[in-house]
N, C-alpha and C positions, 0 to 999 in steps of 0.2 A: 818809214817808221820814225817816229818823231819822241825825243824824250819830253814827258811830261812831268817829270820829277826826280830830283837828284839829290844825293846827300849822305848823312847819316843817318843809321836807323838809332832810335830813343833805346838806352838801356841794353838790356840783355835779349840776345836774337838765340833761339832755339830751335830755330828750323820751321819747316811747314808743316802743319798740321792737319784743320777742317776747315769748313764755313764760320766757324766762329774764331779763326784766329786774325788780329787785328795787327798791322804793323805800322808802327808809328815811326816820322820821321821827327827828326830833331827840332825844325820848325812848327812841330803840331799836327801837321796833314796827317790824316791816317786813311788807310787802304786795308781792305778786308778779302781774305782767302777767297776765291768764288767757290773751289770744290775741293772734295777731299783729295789729298796727297801729302804722305807722312815722310819726310825725310829729315833727320835730324843733324843738326851740327849746332854747335856752341861758338857763339861769337858776342864781344862785347862792343856794341856801337859801330856795326860793318859799313862800309859805305854800299849805298845800294841805290838803284835808278828804276824809275816805273817808265817802260817803253810802250806806246801805242802801236801795234801790228795789226793791221787791217783792220780795223776795228775793234780790237782786242788790249786791254792796259795789260803787261807782263811785267812782273816784279823779278827783278836781277838783283840777287843779293851776292857781295864779294864771296867766294869760297864756295859758293855752291853750283853745282853741274848744269844744273838744269833751272830753268824759270818758272815762274807759277803764275797763274791769269788770277788778277786781284779787279775791284771794284772799290771806288769811294765809298769810306765808310763814315 
């Protein structure tokens, strides 16, 4: 398990949606959701981190109970 990216997401976060959902960190790096998974949560600039787990990149967002698989956008 390795932390690949951590910091705050840019702007408003409204949860996980589908493969078109892009999460942008404050430093400009972007990650795209890899599969459909809908979970709503509103937050402004939440803390987040991308962790590499067994060859997969998982996005963990403050306040969300589950992580979502992502890929670099």
